[in-house]
LUMVEX-558780 format. One line per 10 residues: number of its first residue (from 0); for each residue x, y, z of C-alpha. Coordinates in nm, 4 decimals, always signed. Layout:
// LUMVEX-558780
NUM) X,Y,Z ~ ...;
***
This chain:
// LUMVEX-558780
0) +2.9642,-2.5478,+0.7458 ~ +2.8060,-2.2889,+1.0344 ~ +2.9185,-2.3448,+1.4167 ~ +2.6469,-2.3695,+1.7190 ~ +2.7473,-2.1965,+2.0311 ~ +2.7800,-2.3686,+2.3394 ~ +2.5725,-2.1778,+2.5642 ~ +2.2238,-2.0629,+2.4817 ~ +2.1249,-1.7428,+2.5106 ~ +1.7668,-1.6007,+2.5747;
10) +1.5634,-1.2670,+2.5872 ~ +1.3859,-1.2132,+2.9172 ~ +1.2737,-0.8323,+2.8470 ~ +1.2252,-0.5991,+2.5659 ~ +1.0962,-0.2456,+2.5542 ~ +1.1191,+0.0305,+2.3194 ~ +1.0393,+0.4405,+2.3060 ~ +0.7616,+0.5759,+2.0678 ~ +0.9132,+0.6264,+1.7035 ~ +0.8811,+0.9712,+1.5877;
20) +1.0451,+1.3623,+1.5890 ~ +1.0883,+1.5232,+1.9226 ~ +1.2893,+1.8112,+1.9600 ~ +1.3173,+1.8560,+2.3521 ~ +1.4205,+1.5249,+2.3473 ~ +1.7818,+1.3503,+2.3554 ~ +1.8591,+1.0188,+2.2763 ~ +1.8969,+0.9862,+2.6958 ~ +1.6031,+1.0446,+2.7546 ~ +1.4501,+0.8173,+2.5114;
30) +1.6523,+0.5498,+2.5869 ~ +1.5630,+0.5906,+2.9393 ~ +1.2418,+0.5416,+2.8048 ~ +1.3757,+0.2129,+2.6455 ~ +1.5018,+0.1081,+2.9422 ~ +1.2599,+0.1604,+3.1850 ~ +0.9402,-0.0134,+2.9448 ~ +1.1835,-0.3104,+2.9618 ~ +1.1961,-0.3294,+3.3558 ~ +0.8070,-0.3643,+3.2897;
40) +0.8421,-0.6114,+3.0647 ~ +1.0803,-0.8805,+3.3603 ~ +0.8278,-1.0352,+3.4493 ~ +0.9464,-1.1774,+3.8222 ~ +1.1646,-0.8755,+3.8532 ~ +1.5090,-0.7185,+3.7642 ~ +1.8270,-0.5629,+3.9816 ~ +1.9770,-0.3752,+3.7331 ~ +2.3340,-0.5119,+4.0065 ~ +2.2167,-0.7976,+3.8168;
50) +2.3605,-0.6403,+3.4291 ~ +2.7064,-0.7251,+3.3934 ~ +2.7486,-0.5189,+3.0459 ~ +2.5576,-0.3261,+2.7924 ~ +2.6212,-0.2850,+2.4157 ~ +2.4687,-0.0221,+2.1931 ~ +2.3913,-0.0173,+1.8629 ~ +2.4475,+0.3626,+1.7281 ~ +2.4856,+0.5111,+1.3969 ~ +2.6132,+0.8239,+1.4331;
60) +2.5364,+0.9989,+1.7382 ~ +2.8678,+1.1512,+1.6587 ~ +2.7034,+1.3900,+1.3365 ~ +2.3368,+1.3855,+1.4772 ~ +2.3685,+1.5351,+1.8396 ~ +2.7477,+1.6321,+1.8217 ~ +2.7743,+1.3131,+2.0981 ~ +3.0385,+1.0804,+2.0435 ~ +3.1214,+0.8221,+2.2934 ~ +2.7102,+0.7300,+2.4234;
70) +2.7365,+0.4281,+2.5357 ~ +2.9078,+0.4991,+2.8872 ~ +2.7393,+0.8682,+2.8931 ~ +2.3412,+0.6562,+2.8350 ~ +2.5058,+0.3423,+3.1038 ~ +2.5152,+0.5991,+3.3862 ~ +2.2055,+0.8259,+3.1896 ~ +1.9860,+0.5260,+3.3251 ~ +2.2110,+0.3857,+3.6458 ~ +2.4407,+0.1642,+3.5183;
80) +2.7743,+0.3344,+3.5556 ~ +3.0624,+0.0975,+3.6347 ~ +2.9718,-0.1615,+3.3843 ~ +3.1610,-0.2392,+3.0640 ~ +2.9860,-0.0140,+2.8118 ~ +3.0106,-0.0776,+2.4420 ~ +2.9230,+0.1393,+2.1107 ~ +2.9401,-0.0675,+1.8308 ~ +2.8727,+0.0478,+1.4962 ~ +2.7617,-0.0683,+1.1143;
90) +2.5514,+0.1997,+0.9788 ~ +2.1279,+0.1043,+0.9802 ~ +2.2398,-0.2787,+1.1484 ~ +2.4101,-0.1371,+1.4180 ~ +2.1760,-0.2234,+1.6867 ~ +2.1460,-0.6124,+1.5684 ~ +2.5054,-0.6203,+1.5391 ~ +2.5304,-0.5049,+1.9566 ~ +2.2353,-0.7632,+1.9797 ~ +2.4922,-1.0322,+1.8043;
100) +2.8143,-0.9431,+2.0366 ~ +2.6473,-0.9399,+2.3144 ~ +2.4918,-1.2925,+2.3010 ~ +2.7683,-1.4203,+2.1495 ~ +2.9557,-1.2368,+2.4761 ~ +2.7174,-1.4578,+2.6765 ~ +2.7474,-1.7625,+2.4730 ~ +3.1356,-1.7539,+2.5308 ~ +3.0865,-1.7748,+2.9011 ~ +3.2022,-1.4553,+2.9601;
110) +2.9144,-1.2864,+3.0921 ~ +2.5422,-1.4181,+3.2138 ~ +2.2807,-1.0942,+3.1943 ~ +2.2944,-0.8520,+2.9303 ~ +2.1855,-0.4729,+2.8225 ~ +2.1551,-0.4276,+2.4402 ~ +1.9849,-0.1090,+2.3037 ~ +1.9883,+0.0945,+2.0169 ~ +1.9111,+0.4000,+1.9785 ~ +1.9216,+0.7555,+1.7630;
120) +1.8290,+1.1101,+1.7274 ~ +1.7993,+1.2166,+1.3844 ~ +1.5348,+1.5042,+1.3219 ~ +1.7122,+1.7954,+1.4948 ~ +1.9337,+1.8462,+1.1452 ~ +1.7819,+1.9914,+0.8653 ~ +1.7258,+1.7417,+0.6627 ~ +2.0247,+1.7843,+0.4183 ~ +2.2562,+1.7571,+0.6965 ~ +2.0468,+1.3901,+0.7412;
130) +2.1193,+1.2900,+0.4044 ~ +2.5493,+1.3722,+0.4051 ~ +2.4996,+1.2004,+0.7585 ~ +2.3644,+0.9203,+0.5736 ~ +2.5983,+0.8536,+0.3309 ~ +2.8658,+0.8222,+0.5186 ~ +2.7398,+0.4949,+0.5409 ~ +2.8314,+0.4727,+0.2183 ~ +3.1486,+0.4331,-0.0192 ~ +3.2806,+0.8245,-0.0020;
140) +3.5028,+0.7914,-0.2433 ~ +3.4073,+0.6937,-0.5192 ~ +2.9661,+0.6282,-0.5203 ~ +2.8551,+0.9755,-0.3374 ~ +3.0716,+1.2450,-0.5091 ~ +2.8985,+1.0365,-0.8198 ~ +2.5991,+1.2175,-0.6818 ~ +2.4218,+0.8817,-0.4872 ~ +2.2439,+0.9578,-0.1711 ~ +2.0461,+0.6468,-0.0180;
150) +1.7216,+0.6896,-0.1679 ~ +1.9130,+0.6822,-0.5124 ~ +2.0947,+0.3490,-0.4516 ~ +1.7722,+0.1727,-0.3704 ~ +1.6233,+0.3184,-0.6948 ~ +1.8655,+0.1873,-0.8624 ~ +1.8325,-0.1823,-0.6980 ~ +1.4509,-0.1337,-0.7981 ~ +1.5117,-0.0238,-1.1668 ~ +1.7217,-0.3261,-1.1871;
160) +1.4927,-0.5296,-0.9745 ~ +1.1564,-0.4092,-1.1996 ~ +1.3479,-0.4325,-1.5338 ~ +1.5348,-0.8354,-1.4249 ~ +1.1901,-0.9427,-1.3550 ~ +0.9320,-0.7089,-1.5826 ~ +0.7663,-0.6744,-1.2404 ~ +0.5214,-0.4232,-1.1780 ~ +0.6250,-0.0645,-0.9855 ~ +0.2632,-0.1121,-0.8087;
170) +0.4402,-0.4179,-0.5840 ~ +0.6298,-0.1260,-0.4422 ~ +0.2513,+0.0241,-0.3764 ~ +0.1625,-0.2946,-0.2234 ~ +0.4610,-0.3068,+0.0472 ~ +0.3600,+0.0278,+0.2187 ~ -0.0138,+0.0516,+0.2093 ~ +0.0007,-0.3206,+0.4205 ~ +0.3175,-0.1481,+0.6421 ~ +0.1547,+0.1424,+0.7064;
180) -0.1816,-0.0458,+0.7975 ~ +0.0153,-0.2441,+1.0578 ~ +0.1572,+0.0206,+1.1610 ~ -0.2355,+0.2136,+1.2167 ~ -0.2306,-0.0389,+1.4724 ~ +0.1065,-0.0322,+1.6481 ~ +0.0748,+0.2144,+1.8899 ~ +0.4908,+0.3051,+1.9149 ~ +0.5420,+0.3780,+1.5520 ~ +0.5735,+0.6856,+1.3943;
190) +0.3196,+0.6699,+1.1739 ~ -0.0368,+0.5592,+1.2950 ~ -0.1609,+0.5982,+0.9802 ~ -0.3337,+0.4444,+0.7332 ~ -0.2480,+0.5484,+0.3445 ~ -0.6411,+0.5900,+0.3414 ~ -0.6340,+0.7630,+0.6226 ~ -0.3541,+1.0148,+0.4985 ~ -0.5220,+1.0597,+0.1852 ~ -0.7966,+1.1646,+0.3251;
200) -0.6454,+1.3991,+0.5511 ~ -0.5045,+1.5376,+0.2801 ~ -0.8607,+1.6095,+0.0816 ~ -0.9532,+1.7764,+0.3793 ~ -0.6370,+2.0147,+0.4232 ~ -0.7240,+2.0667,+0.0249 ~ -1.0473,+2.1431,+0.0912 ~ -0.9920,+2.3908,+0.4182 ~ -0.7698,+2.5979,+0.2362 ~ -0.9942,+2.6622,-0.0936;
210) -0.7380,+2.4438,-0.2660 ~ -0.8820,+2.2177,-0.5542 ~ -0.9643,+1.8841,-0.3682 ~ -0.7823,+1.5411,-0.4664 ~ -0.9916,+1.2526,-0.6401 ~ -0.8202,+0.9829,-0.5689 ~ -1.0638,+0.6592,-0.5445 ~ -0.8219,+0.4609,-0.3645 ~ -0.4586,+0.3821,-0.2515 ~ -0.2695,+0.2975,-0.5847;
220) -0.4524,+0.6307,-0.7320 ~ -0.3125,+0.8265,-0.4902 ~ +0.0567,+0.6807,-0.5401 ~ +0.0309,+0.7521,-0.9122 ~ -0.0464,+1.1066,-0.8122 ~ +0.2975,+1.3202,-0.7967 ~ +0.0997,+1.5716,-0.6467 ~ +0.0468,+1.3772,-0.3363 ~ +0.3272,+1.1683,-0.3396 ~ +0.6154,+1.2988,-0.5084;
230) +0.9409,+1.1230,-0.6479 ~ +1.2569,+1.1537,-0.4274 ~ +1.3870,+0.8773,-0.6460 ~ +1.2258,+0.7196,-0.9416 ~ +1.0333,+0.4511,-0.8778 ~ +1.0566,+0.5753,-0.5105 ~ +0.8054,+0.7883,-0.4573 ~ +0.8133,+0.9367,-0.0745 ~ +0.5542,+0.6905,+0.0288 ~ +0.7718,+0.4009,-0.0712;
240) +1.0938,+0.5834,+0.1676 ~ +1.1049,+0.5260,+0.5766 ~ +1.1207,+0.8229,+0.7600 ~ +1.3825,+1.0729,+0.9635 ~ +1.3217,+0.9227,+1.3310 ~ +1.4226,+0.9312,+1.7082 ~ +1.3503,+0.6587,+1.8827 ~ +1.5501,+0.3641,+2.0930 ~ +1.4797,+0.0320,+2.1984 ~ +1.6115,-0.2010,+2.4581;
250) +1.6519,-0.5841,+2.5484 ~ +1.7364,-0.8025,+2.8214 ~ +1.9472,-1.1017,+2.7750 ~ +2.0749,-1.3645,+2.9814 ~ +2.2337,-1.7264,+2.9764 ~ +1.9477,-2.0033,+2.8967 ~ +1.9687,-2.2035,+3.1992 ~ +1.9102,-1.8389,+3.4112 ~ +1.6444,-1.7518,+3.1935 ~ +1.2662,-1.8698,+3.4068;
260) +1.5048,-1.6751,+3.7094 ~ +1.3516,-1.3993,+3.5145 ~ +1.0604,-1.4697,+3.3330 ~ +0.7945,-1.7362,+3.2157 ~ +0.8021,-1.6504,+2.8609 ~ +1.1818,-1.6130,+2.7713 ~ +1.2628,-1.5985,+2.3750 ~ +1.5512,-1.8032,+2.2415 ~ +1.7988,-1.7178,+2.0113 ~ +1.8191,-2.0053,+1.7988;
270) +1.9723,-1.8459,+1.5066 ~ +2.2322,-1.6125,+1.3907 ~ +2.4008,-1.5069,+1.0978 ~ +2.5875,-1.2078,+0.9675 ~ +2.8112,-1.1465,+0.6576 ~ +2.9693,-0.8540,+0.4511 ~ +2.9835,-0.6926,+0.1084 ~ +3.1677,-0.4410,-0.1392 ~ +3.0106,-0.1033,-0.2233 ~ +2.7567,-0.1278,-0.4211;
280) +2.8869,-0.0466,-0.7525 ~ +3.1590,-0.3831,-0.6776 ~ +2.8293,-0.6135,-0.7158 ~ +2.7300,-0.8431,-0.9403 ~ +2.4138,-0.8000,-0.8996 ~ +2.1242,-0.5067,-0.8158 ~ +1.8094,-0.6962,-0.7544 ~ +1.9170,-0.8440,-0.4009 ~ +2.1766,-0.8149,-0.1398 ~ +2.4185,-1.1034,-0.1252;
290) +2.5061,-1.0231,+0.2232 ~ +2.1031,-1.0756,+0.3722 ~ +2.1290,-1.3960,+0.1742 ~ +2.4645,-1.5487,+0.3126 ~ +2.3616,-1.4393,+0.6572 ~ +2.0143,-1.6325,+0.6538 ~ +2.2114,-1.9627,+0.5637 ~ +2.4131,-1.8712,+0.8409 ~ +2.1228,-1.8168,+1.0793 ~ +1.9046,-2.1095,+0.9470;
300) +2.1754,-2.3631,+0.9324 ~ +2.2754,-2.2659,+1.4002 ~ +1.8657,-2.3061,+1.3599 ~ +1.8258,-2.6339,+1.1871 ~ +1.5893,-2.4585,+1.0009 ~ +1.4544,-2.3201,+0.7036 ~ +1.2682,-2.0503,+0.5702 ~ +0.9370,-2.2571,+0.5362 ~ +0.9874,-2.3176,+0.9604 ~ +0.9686,-1.9176,+1.0141;
310) +0.6102,-1.7792,+1.1899 ~ +0.6747,-1.4222,+1.0728 ~ +0.9216,-1.1762,+1.0217 ~ +1.0692,-0.8398,+1.0672 ~ +1.2707,-0.7267,+0.7841 ~ +1.4816,-0.3978,+0.6944 ~ +1.2381,-0.2184,+0.4743 ~ +1.3893,+0.0945,+0.4390 ~ +1.2561,+0.1440,+0.1156 ~ +0.9271,-0.0605,-0.0432;
320) +1.1761,-0.2070,-0.2804 ~ +1.4457,-0.3517,+0.0420 ~ +1.1375,-0.5898,+0.1333 ~ +1.0597,-0.7022,-0.1322 ~ +1.4337,-0.8465,-0.2152 ~ +1.4426,-0.9542,+0.1698 ~ +1.1638,-1.1768,+0.1178 ~ +1.3989,-1.3467,-0.2131 ~ +1.6735,-1.3182,+0.0257 ~ +1.5820,-1.4536,+0.3046;
330) +1.4297,-1.7920,+0.1201 ~ +1.0713,-1.6881,+0.1673 ~ +1.0081,-1.6266,-0.2068 ~ +1.2110,-1.7268,-0.5081 ~ +1.3961,-1.4995,-0.6971 ~ +1.1845,-1.2542,-0.8891 ~ +0.8696,-1.3726,-0.7159 ~ +0.8716,-1.1902,-0.4503 ~ +0.7086,-0.8690,-0.5976 ~ +0.4017,-1.0552,-0.6870;
340) +0.3772,-1.2203,-0.3185 ~ +0.3346,-0.8353,-0.2213 ~ +0.0751,-0.7558,-0.4735 ~ -0.1215,-1.1134,-0.4235 ~ -0.1422,-0.9992,-0.0113 ~ +0.1117,-1.3032,+0.0763 ~ +0.3382,-1.0722,+0.3342 ~ +0.0553,-0.9672,+0.4729 ~ -0.0799,-1.0226,+0.8690 ~ -0.2615,-1.2645,+0.7297;
350) -0.0412,-1.4496,+0.4733 ~ +0.1854,-1.7270,+0.4200 ~ +0.4623,-1.5736,+0.4907 ~ +0.4013,-1.2537,+0.7686 ~ +0.6123,-0.9593,+0.6960 ~ +0.6712,-0.6887,+0.9597 ~ +0.3219,-0.6743,+1.1076 ~ +0.5037,-0.3930,+1.3520 ~ +0.4411,-0.0897,+1.0272 ~ +0.8145,-0.1903,+0.9282;
360) +1.1037,+0.1028,+0.9113 ~ +0.8145,+0.2186,+0.6336 ~ +0.5934,+0.3234,+0.9306 ~ +0.7138,+0.3027,+1.2663 ~ +1.0299,+0.4776,+1.2177 ~ +1.3904,+0.4325,+1.1287 ~ +1.6039,+0.5955,+1.4150 ~ +1.9250,+0.3812,+1.2170 ~ +2.0618,+0.2655,+1.5766 ~ +1.7874,+0.1792,+1.7069;
370) +1.5471,-0.0273,+1.4287 ~ +1.7638,-0.3497,+1.4947 ~ +1.6147,-0.3863,+1.8625 ~ +1.2999,-0.2584,+1.8049 ~ +1.2707,-0.5364,+1.5258 ~ +1.3230,-0.7997,+1.8876 ~ +1.0626,-0.6075,+2.0650 ~ +0.7942,-0.6880,+1.7832 ~ +0.9003,-1.0354,+1.7358 ~ +0.8549,-1.0617,+2.1019;
380) +0.5618,-0.8856,+2.1368 ~ +0.3863,-1.1965,+1.8368 ~ +0.6071,-1.4489,+2.0232 ~ +0.4407,-1.4052,+2.3535 ~ +0.0389,-1.3289,+2.1655 ~ +0.0957,-0.9487,+2.2957 ~ +0.1068,-0.8027,+2.0209 ~ -0.3320,-0.6384,+2.0214 ~ -0.4878,-0.6115,+1.6947 ~ -0.1709,-0.7157,+1.5346;
390) -0.1286,-1.0097,+1.6536 ~ -0.0773,-1.3067,+1.4029 ~ -0.3480,-1.5653,+1.4136 ~ -0.1491,-1.9390,+1.4766 ~ +0.0160,-1.9719,+1.7614 ~ +0.3383,-1.8252,+1.6238 ~ +0.6416,-2.0106,+1.7388 ~ +0.9547,-1.8743,+1.5246 ~ +1.0553,-1.5613,+1.4427 ~ +1.2903,-1.3817,+1.1801;
400) +1.4809,-1.0352,+1.2172 ~ +1.6743,-0.8923,+0.9253 ~ +1.8999,-0.5549,+0.9640 ~ +2.0669,-0.4296,+0.6864 ~ +2.3287,-0.1853,+0.6836 ~ +2.4089,+0.0463,+0.3587 ~ +2.3282,-0.1184,+0.0418 ~ +2.3360,-0.4497,+0.2150 ~ +2.7958,-0.3814,+0.2876 ~ +2.6342,-0.5200,+0.6380;
410) +2.3015,-0.7694,+0.6864 ~ +2.2875,-0.9440,+1.0259 ~ +1.9736,-1.2296,+1.0622 ~ +1.8825,-1.3432,+1.3920 ~ +1.5730,-1.6110,+1.4257 ~ +1.4172,-1.6692,+1.7705 ~ +1.1838,-1.9201,+1.9106 ~ +0.9396,-1.9248,+2.2275 ~ +0.8676,-2.3235,+2.4093 ~ +0.5898,-2.4432,+2.4981;
***
């Protein structure tokens, strides 16, 4: 039975840096951008002296920037020296783990006002070293020596899914096309282009260089052409994979009874779940992520809701297969039906279950320690009705975030509510 906390927690401010590749910026610079934007969204103002603690998600500044002990350094950088500053690491779920631990600290009565952030600066390393750093989130004793990388892990999941459910590989393309359409409307996204835009750009470059101009007539033809969309680990192609990214995100959490001192439109964290699992090689199934299903059940039970009550979701689409599996793990679609839903447009902004209106990790970017918090930024905008061109219709009130670490060794699910 999932227990409920005795004290509610609200989000009263949210901000993020631009995601992308920034050779002239450090984690500190990126987090300052996120922190300053977060402060600007606190409608009734924020006195930084009110912040009692800082919880920060970060996977591996040790490897990416050769900088350990990052949380107190960043706290000092934004003028918060002296408060408790904690770095939490759970691979790509680090940001959501930080959010969960901070909310539990408030729910316990220990703190009233807490800053939560996530940051990663990944692009300074050559791609081979980035691959090695990310591989440390897997089982380095058994899986990595066997030759696996993360594209390989998710390719194994994808092939298992295709086989088990007789699915079409075109479903992966539909996820990518959708998320790039959403990312094109997100000013903070790493990729502000649709797949159609990318195709036209490639055609223009080929013509300018005097090369044969590709003859793709639509996005699916582009996806099927290894010349434009090479295989990374079949069936995962280049445009099935999230990018290497730099970025930061920050939210301000307060005790529920204090929320209206900061804003007239807080969001409340009404459900939270976290689960773990062993390495991919130890599992009975490769076509889903058991920890995600467990974390979702905990969050739904705490909130007193079901998957039918969720108006939109930001899910962990590090690879396109991950979004399809998440749509089933979270209960939006039955097992083996997620791929059909993706192809039918059911997860589009105007679909029955909008997923990754931000562009997701696929288009928005995936600075791993920041990704879980960045999901909250999109929820914040959508539920407050300020998401601009990508705003979903119907006055959304309930949203969910789903953040996976590794291949599912960690999964965190949160549910947020806007109250009228």
